[in-house]
N, C-alpha and C positions, 0 to 999 in steps of 0.2 A: 737418518734415524730422526724419528717424530718421538717427540715427548709431550703429551697431555694431560694439564693438571686436572685436578676435582673438578668436576661437573655435578652441580646440584638442579633438580629439576623438581616443582611444584607445580601439580595439576588438581584441580579443583572439582566436583561433581557438575558444575554449570558448563564447565570447560569440556570435560567428557562428554557430555551429553550436546554440544554443539558439535564436537568430532563427530560423533555418532549421527547426527544428523547428517551433516556433511556428508560422511561416505555412506550413507543410505542414499541420499541425491544424488550421489554419482553412480552407484548401482543402479538407480533406476533410470537414471537420463541414459545409461549403457546398453541397459537392458532394451529401453525405448528405440534407441539408436540402431538394435541390431534387427529389431522388427522391421525397422523404417527400411531396413537395403531392400527388401524384397516387395515394396509398395507402390502398384503402377503409378507414375506421374500422371493421368488422366483417369476421369471417371468414365464409366461405361454409356452412362447419356451424351456425353460430348463428342464421341464420335462418329463416322457413318456408320449403316447398317454391317457391311462386308467385315469391319473389324471388329464388330462387338463381342463375335463369339470368341477371338483369342482375347482379348483386354477381360472378358467374363471368367476365362481359365487363368488368366492372371492372377485377378483378384481372388479367385478362389485359392491356389497356389499361397499368396500371402497370409490368407486367413489360417490355412495349415501350418505354415511356417510359424506363423505368430502363438499357436496352440501347442506347438511343438516346444517352442520357448517359454510359454508358462507353464505349463505342466511338466517343464523338464524331462520331456521324452528322451531318452536317449537315441543319439542317431547312429544309423549304421554305417561300418567300415566302410573305407573308400576302397571303391571296386576298381578294377582295369581301366575300366570306361569312364569312372568318375576322374582318374588320375591324369588319363590322356585329356579329357575335356578342359582339366584345369589348367594343364601345360599349354593347350592351343589357347584360352585365355588368356595366360601368361605372355605369348610370344605375340598375341594381336596387341594387347595393351603396351607393351615395351616399344612394338614398331609405332603405334600412334604417338607414344611421347616422342619419339627420334622425328618422325615428320613433324610433329610440332614445334619441336626445336628450330627445322631447317625453314619454316613458314618463318618463327618466329626472328631469326636470322635476315630475312630477307626484310620483314617490316621495319629493322631497324636499321640497313640498309637506305630506306628511302623507298623502295617499291610499294604501288599500294596492295591492299587487302583482295586477293581474290575470292570469287565465292566457295572455290574448292577448300582452301583455309579456312573460312567461316564454318565450314560444313564438317573439315577435320577437326578445330577446337570443341564445336558442340557434340559432336560424337564421343571424344575423350571427356566430355565433363560429365554427358550421361552415363558413361560406363563408371566414372569414378564414383556416383550417387548409388551404384550396385555393389562397390566392392568394399571391405572393412578397411580404417586407417592403415592397419599393419601390413596388409598385402600391398595397400598404395605405395608407401615409402620401401618397403623391401624390391618391388619391382621398377621404381623408381632411379634407385640405387645400382639395380642392374643394368637399366638404360644408359646412366651414367658412366659407368664402367665399360661398356661396348663402346661408347661415342669417345671415349679417351684412349681407347685401344684402338680404333679406327683414326685417329687423329694423331695418334703418334707414327702408326706403320712403322715399326721399325725394321731395318733393314736384316734378312739373314745374312748370318755371319757362315762364311763359308769356311769349312773346315780344310784345313790344310793336310794335304796327302801325306802320308806316313812314309819315310824315307828309311824304306830297308835295303841294308848290303844285301849282298848276292848269299853270303855266306852265313845270317844271321839264323837261327833254330827257332821256331815257334816257341820254346819255353823263355828265351833271350827277350822276344819280342812282349809277351806277356809281360814279362818283369819290368821292361821299359815302358810299357801302356800303364802300367800299376805305379811306377815312381813319378809318370805325368801327370795322374790322375790327383796323385798324394800333394803333389806340390801346388795344385790348384785348390785343393779344399780347405772352405774358409773358416777362420776363428772361430770357437765358441764364444755364444754371449753369454754373460755372467749380470746377473741382478740380484742384487740382496737389499730387503726394505726390513726395518726393525722400527716397530711402533711401542712404545710404554706407557699406557694408562694409568693413571694415579688412582682413580676411583670414580664412580658414577652413583648416585646417590637420586630416587625418584620418590617424593612425597605425595599422597594422598590425601586430598581435603573434602569434607564434608560442606558444601555449604548450606542446608537445609537444616536450620535451627529447629525447627517443630517438627521435621519426620527423625532428629537424632533425639530430641529428649522432648518425646511427646508423653503424654500422662495414657499410662495404659493400664490393664488389668496386671497386677503379680505374677510373673511368670508366664505373661502371653507374648507373642511375637507380633510386631508390626509389619505389614506387608503392600503398604500402600502409606504416600505422604499425606501428613495430614500437618497444622499448625498449632500452635498455643494459642496465639491470639487470633480473632476475628481479623478477615479480610478489612483493612481499613481503607476509607473514599481515596480517591486520586487524586482530591485536592490536597489532601493531608500530607505532610512531608514522610516518608517513608523509613522507616528503622533500617539502617544499614545492616546488610547482611553477612556475619559472621563465617568465620572458616575454620572447622575443627581438626587438628591433624587426625586421621584414622587408620593409616597402613604407611609403611616406610621400608624401600627395597635400596640395600647396599650391597654393590659389587665392587671390591678394591683390586688394586695390585694386577691390574692386566698386561699380560706380557705378550708380544707377538712378534715373532720372526719368520721370515720366508727368504729363501735363496733358491735360486735357479740357472742350470748351466747347461750349456750345450747349443746346438742347431737344429733348427725345423725339418733341415733335408738329412739328418743321420740320427742324433737322439737326443732328446730335451731331457734334464732329473732335475726335479724339483724336490725341497724339501720345508716344511712347514712345523712351524713350534709353537703352541698356545699352553698360558699358563693361567689360572686365577688365584689370588692370594686368599678371598674370603668373599661368601656369597652368605646373606642375611635378609630374612622377610621378618620384620616386626610389628604387632598390632599395638598401636599408639595409645588403644583405649584402657588397656591392660597395665597393672602396675607392675614395677620390677619383679615383686617377689612371686608374681601369678605364673603358673605352668602355660597358661594361652599369650602370652607376650611373645614368645619367638615361635612363628611359626613355622619357619624354614631354617635351617642351619647346616651347614657343610662343614664338619670336622676336618681340621686341615691335617697334612702328613709333610714328610720332607723328602723331596725330590730334586736332584739335578742340583749340586754344589751349596745343600743344605738349606736351599730357601723352603720357608712353608708355603704349600698351597695347597689348594681343597681341589682344584682340578686341574689337569694336564693331558694335551692332547697332541701328538705327535703323527706327520703325515708324510709320505712319501708319494710323489708318481712319477712313474717309468714312461716313455713312450719311446718305442725304435721303430725307426723305418731304413734303416740300414747296416746291414750286420756285421760290415768290416768293423774292425775294431785297432784303435790307435794309440799310442801312449799319451796319456792324459783324459783320454775317454772316461765317461762314470760307469763300473762293470753293476753287474746286478746283485752282486754280494753288497752293495753299498747302501742298497732302496730296504733289504731283508728285515732292518732292524730299524723301525720307526721311531721306537721311547728313546732312542739316542738323540732325536730332535734335530735340530740343524747341523749338531758334532758330527754326522753321520758323513758329511761329504769332505770330512779331514779324513778317511779312510785310505789307506793303501791301494791304490789301483789296479794294483797287479794281484791282490789277493782273490783267489776263487770262492765261490760262493761254499759252505763247508758242507756237510750231508746233515749235520743238524738243522740248519736254517731251510734244507728242501725239503726234511722233513714235515717242517710246521705249514708249508706248502701244501701238503696232501694232494688232491688230484689236479692243481693249479702247476704244480712242478713241471708239467710237458707244454704250458701253453709261454711260458716266461721268455723262450726265445723266438715266439712269433713275432713277425714282423706287422708294424699299423695295428697295432694293441695298445688301450690305455690301460696300466697296472696300475692301482692305487693300494696301499699299505697302510693301515691307520692303527693306532695303539691310542687308547685313551685309559684315564685313571682317576678314578671319583673316591674323595674321603666317603668318611662316616655321615647318611644322610639322616636328619632327624625332622621330622612332619609331626606338626600337630593342626587337626583341623576342629575346629570350633565351630558346628553346624551354624549357630544363632548369627554370627559375624560373617560366614562364608553368603548365607544367602543375602545378607546384607548388602555384602559385594556385588552380588551377582544382582542384586536389584541396579546398584547403581551402574552396572557395565551395560544394562539393556536399555537404559535410558534415552530415549532419542532417537534409536532405530524405527524405521519406518519403511517398511520393504512392500513392495507392491504386492496387494492383494487382488485376486481372483477368484470368481466366484467357479471355475472351472473344476470339474472332479474327474480324475482320471482312473479308468476302472479297467485294469488290462488283462487280457486271458491269461490262464496256466503258463500257456507256452510263451508266452510273451516274457512274461517272470521269469521262467526258467532260460531264454535266450539272452535276457537283460543280464542276469546273475554270471552266464557264461563268460559275458562279455567284460562285465566287471572282474571277474577272475583272472580274466588274461590279461588284461590291465595291471592288475597289482602282482602277477608273476612278473611283467614284463620290466615293472617298475623293481619288482625286489631283484633280479638277476642283471639287470641293466642291458645295454644294449651289446649288439653282435661283436664289437671291437673294445669290451670292456671285460677285464678279470679283477676281483678285489680279493683281499683279504683285511678282514675288521675284527678286533679284538680290543681288549679291556678289561680293567679290573675294578670292582664295587667295594670299599670296605664294610660295607653292610646296611642297611636300612633300619630306621626304629621310627612307626608308624603309629598314631593315634587318631580317632575321630571321637567328638563327645558333642552328645545332644543333651537336650533335656530329659528329666526322668520325674523324678515330680519336686515338689517345693523345698527340698532341704537338698536332694543329691542329681547327680548328674551321671548318665551312662558313657561310660568308657570303653571304648574296642580298639586293642591294640594288638600289633603283628611286628614281629622282627625275624629278620632274615639274615643270615650268616654270609660272611665275605665270598665273593664267587668271583669267579673269571670265566668269562663269555667270549665265542669264535664265531665268525659268520666267514664262511668262503662262497665265492659266487663268481659264475662265468657265465656271460650271454651265450656263446656259441660253443658246444652244443650247452642249452640253457640246463643250469644245475644249480642248487643254493644249499648248503648245508650249515647245519648249529647246532654249536658246542656248548654246554655250561659243567660247569667244574667246580665243585667246592673247594674253599681255600682254608675252611677252618678244619684245627685239630679236634681230634676225639677227646672227648671227656670234658667237653667247653658246656652242656646243656643242653647244646643244640642239637636233640637226638629225633625229634620226630620229622620224618620226610613230608615232602610237601611236594613242589611241581615235581612229576614224573615226565622227565622230557628224553627223547630217543637220543642216543648218541650215535657216530657214525659205522660203529661196528655192532648196529642193531640193541647192543645193549641198553639199561636202563640207568638214567643218573637222577640221584636223588639230592636235592637241596633241602639241607635243614632249615626251617623255621620254628619259631613258637609265637599262640595265638593265646588272649585273654580279653575277657569283659569282666568289668566289676565296675563297683558305684564309689565316686569323688563326692566330695563334699560341693556343695555350688557355691559357696563362699568363694572357692580359690578360681572362681570364672564369674563373681559378681561384677556387674557394669564392665565385663570386658568386652562386649558385642553393641555399646553406646549405653545412655542412661536410662533406656525405657524398661528397665529389668526390675525385679521386683526392688520394694522398697526396705530397709532394713529397719527405721524407724516406724512407729507407730501413727496413724493420723489425729488431727488435733481432734480434743476432747469436746464435746458437745456439752453447754449445760441445759438441764431441763429442770423446771420448776413444778414440783409435786407437794401438793398441801404447804405452800408457803416454804418449802426447802428449796435449793440446790440439788441438783442427784446428776453425778457423772457416769456419762456412758463411753467407754474407750471401747476401740473397735482394732483389732490386729490388723499390720498391712500383709498377712503372709497364711495360706490356708493352714501351715502348721502351728502358726501363733492363735488359731481360732478352736482348737481341740480342746484345750484346757485352761480355765481364767487362773489368775494368783492364787486363790484360794482353795485350787482342785475339783471346782463344780465345774460342768459343763457349760459354757458360754453361746453354744447355737448347736444345732440338729446334727452337725458332722462330728461336735465333740461327745455329744451323747452317746451316739453309736460307738465312736473310738474308745470310748469310758466300758461302755457296755463288752466290746469284743476283748478288751484287755484284761477287763474282769473273769469274765469266761476264762479266758485263757490261762489266769492266773487258778483260776479254783479247779482245772482240769489238770495242773502241773506243767502246763506250756512253758517254754523259754519265754520271757517276756524282755524285747530289744527295744523298747519306746526310752528307756533310761539310757540317759548320754553319759557314756564311758569316757569321755575325754580327761573329765576331772581326774581319773585314775594314775597312779604313778605304774613307771613298766613293770616293777614288780609285781605288782598288786592284777596287770593286766597279763604277765607271764602265769602267775601263778592260777588263774582262773582260766585257762586257755587250755583245752584239751587237748590240742597238737603240739604245746610245749610240756606238757605231763608226760605224753606217751599214752594217752587216753584213745580207747576204739571211740568215734565218732559213734553215736548212735541217733536213729530218723527222728525229727521230732516236728513240732508246730511252730511256727513262726509267724509273727504279723508283719503285711507287709502294706505300706504307706503308697495307695495308687495316685497317679496323676489328678487326679479329679479330688483329691483330699482324704478318700473314704478308707478307712484299714480293711485288710482282707487276710483272712487266715491261711497259711501255705503249708504243707509238707514238705520236708527238705531232708533227703538223705544222702549220705556220700557213699557213691561209688567206687571202691578199691579198687578193683578191674580196671574201670575207664578214666578213672582220677579224676573224677568231674564230681559236681552235684547238681542231683536230678532235684 
């Protein structure tokens, strides 16, 4: 039983850049090491003439392998000849390691080193230069196991002859042998682990003052790092860099419990249970009342004992190696309900699997009694997921995540033929199918419930509003059945939402097991929101709400004030109603033309009206028919344009 208290971790952008740089260095080093495995040890000019042709061929093979690695050309699967060569190479290396061990033992005994031992060690070293580190470690472990087995040399235990009476029948003999082997059966091994993690919180801090607070044009995005102050001289004392909290991720009340029971020669059963209390990701730049503050939030539900959790995962695994069953052994019926968690091992061992349990297995029910197979049953439940994607903030985070990455560049360009591309696609498809269905000794049933999804993506639209795209998906249940021999994969999706709840538009059309279609209801919308709700939530380089400082000019001995607004929307009209720029003149003329033609003018701010006034003037509230009309649209460039808008009753949309 392990209890871990709350853990808080803070990482800034400079530390993240250092981590990315270190990972890139390790990646490039491993890539170079992989290429150096095939590099010959001698140059072509350093060997005699009769060996130059062999060495030149080795250098060309090294160049070919280097190009294959740099251009990421996929390798062909191992053939029977390749497997045979690999096996012979492994046996040769293991034999060299065992002979080197014998030579080392003679040296320790005080005997002089013979030329044969020196040549053996040199051959082993040269062979290790051409092998990956993983294969060296694996093959050395195999050599050690063989050496220990040879040193132990256990004596064979002779079986005692069965004493059979002259009057003993074959049935009595079989019964006696079964009782004899049952008395020698080992006891099951039981292991139980429980971990309770109170919480884990990660803070991301930005250490670039100039980048996060740069002076930019209102409404523009900053894609590179700039600084407010000019670079100081090296001899001057540098200003300490401050770190600004940007992102916070928190996971609390993590509980995990695992239990294993059985013996590896008969059957092994495992139960795993995982629950998470809450998951949240917060934008620290946004205020508490701004909608962009909560980036990710999972709504909790009640599961197992009334504990509020937002994620629950229950899994069971079952391995059957001997079909014999005794009192106390775990039956298959205790594994088919993973949503019960670890409490499933307390079931009655004599209770058989019910028809309802077997019906859930589908085509897997004929394989649950096969020996030598790994059976996995998983159930998960996730609360309602609420996600909001503020595009400027996401771009800023991606900028920080990419800093410090320095992968190896190459000028080589691969131009494969269409036949080669088709072969690669078939190989990739085959690998994905093998990954999806699992190995030949694996079968599995994965199912889960999702309480719903509410997602928004928001980006800049103009100087006053932002464009919001929203999608909602109703609660659903999904199920996946797979088996590796024969290869089969089946996916099922079911709607858990009741009728008449507003989710009537079908979305994902998925084939079910019987060949019919299952429609998952969803809703999608696109609308404009005021930019004030997202102001300064992606950093402090967004548009400024205050006006710039006034400049005083002297005209004819008198001081004249000229005020410049800080946003394109404020440049349209001045305080006296006159246009203060060319954009404002065009806007005023367009609005005047629209008013003269009887068009609807939406430039007036309706936020000062009461709710009754809004409903009184709203055609939807009054039940009137919406007639097409002209509207004034403010573009991102700050210029107004007229748009003809109408409502289509059949499509329930605005055109």
